[in-house]
C-alpha positions as CSV (number, residue, x, y, z in Angstrom):
1,X,-33.8,3.3,11.8
2,X,-34.2,4.6,15.3
3,X,-31.8,7.4,14.6
4,X,-33.8,8.6,11.6
5,X,-37.1,8.6,13.5
6,X,-35.5,10.4,16.4
7,X,-34.0,13.0,14.1
8,X,-37.3,13.7,12.4
9,X,-39.0,14.1,15.8
10,X,-36.3,16.6,16.9
11,X,-36.6,18.5,13.6
12,X,-40.4,18.7,14.1
13,X,-40.0,20.0,17.6
14,X,-37.5,22.6,16.5
15,X,-39.8,23.6,13.6
16,X,-42.6,24.1,16.1
17,X,-40.5,26.1,18.5
18,X,-39.1,28.3,15.7
19,X,-42.7,28.8,14.4
20,X,-43.9,29.9,17.8
21,X,-41.0,32.3,18.1
22,X,-41.5,33.7,14.7
23,X,-45.2,34.2,15.2
24,X,-44.8,35.9,18.5
25,X,-42.2,38.3,17.3
26,X,-44.0,38.7,14.0
27,X,-47.1,39.9,15.9
28,X,-44.9,42.3,17.9
29,X,-43.4,43.6,14.6
30,X,-46.7,44.1,13.0
31,X,-48.1,45.9,16.0
32,X,-44.9,48.1,16.1
33,X,-45.4,49.0,12.4
34,X,-49.0,49.9,13.0
35,X,-48.1,52.1,15.8
36,X,-45.4,53.8,13.7
37,X,-47.8,54.2,10.9
38,X,-50.3,56.1,13.1
39,X,-47.6,58.2,14.6
40,X,-45.6,59.1,11.5
41,X,-47.6,58.2,8.4
42,X,-45.7,57.2,5.3
43,X,-42.4,59.0,5.5
44,X,-38.7,58.4,5.5
45,X,-38.7,58.3,9.3
46,X,-41.4,55.6,9.3
47,X,-39.4,53.5,6.8
48,X,-36.2,53.8,8.9
49,X,-38.1,53.0,12.2
50,X,-40.0,50.1,10.7
51,X,-37.1,48.6,8.8
52,X,-36.1,46.1,11.6
53,X,-39.6,44.9,11.9
54,X,-40.0,44.5,8.1
55,X,-36.7,42.6,7.9
56,X,-37.7,40.2,10.7
57,X,-41.1,39.6,9.0
58,X,-39.4,38.8,5.7
59,X,-36.9,36.5,7.4
60,X,-39.7,34.7,9.2
61,X,-41.7,34.2,6.1
62,X,-39.0,33.3,3.6
63,X,-35.5,32.7,5.1
64,X,-36.4,30.5,8.1
65,X,-38.5,28.0,6.0
66,X,-35.9,27.9,3.3
67,X,-33.2,27.1,5.8
68,X,-35.4,24.4,7.3
69,X,-36.1,22.9,3.9
70,X,-32.4,22.5,3.3
71,X,-32.1,20.4,6.4
72,X,-35.4,18.6,6.5
73,X,-38.8,18.9,4.9
74,X,-40.5,17.9,8.2
75,X,-39.0,20.8,10.1
76,X,-40.0,23.2,7.3
77,X,-43.5,21.9,7.1
78,X,-44.0,22.0,10.9
79,X,-42.6,25.5,11.0
80,X,-44.9,26.8,8.2
81,X,-47.9,25.1,9.7
82,X,-47.2,26.5,13.1
83,X,-46.4,30.0,11.8
84,X,-49.6,30.1,9.7
85,X,-51.9,28.7,12.3
86,X,-50.8,31.0,15.2
87,X,-50.6,34.0,12.9
88,X,-54.2,33.5,11.7
89,X,-55.3,32.8,15.2
90,X,-53.7,36.1,16.5
91,X,-55.4,38.0,13.6
92,X,-58.8,36.6,14.4
93,X,-58.4,37.3,18.1
94,X,-58.2,41.1,17.6
């Protein structure tokens, strides 16, 4: 019983930390894509330069939560809650 509770607490902590990481680097990726958009417009060079940021954002929104959900629902829920909260908080701050 104690092992199960401790495991869920650790999964929640890891979900929180992954969520903070994903939100921070997601914000950096979005800012990078905005800067590239103003510099290059919609072109092939923009797509090539923005591809890593776009791949990270898709991984943060889809792959990380799916991976957590295969391990534990608690980690996936905490990850998504943290990611959504801090992303919306960063968007309102600007």
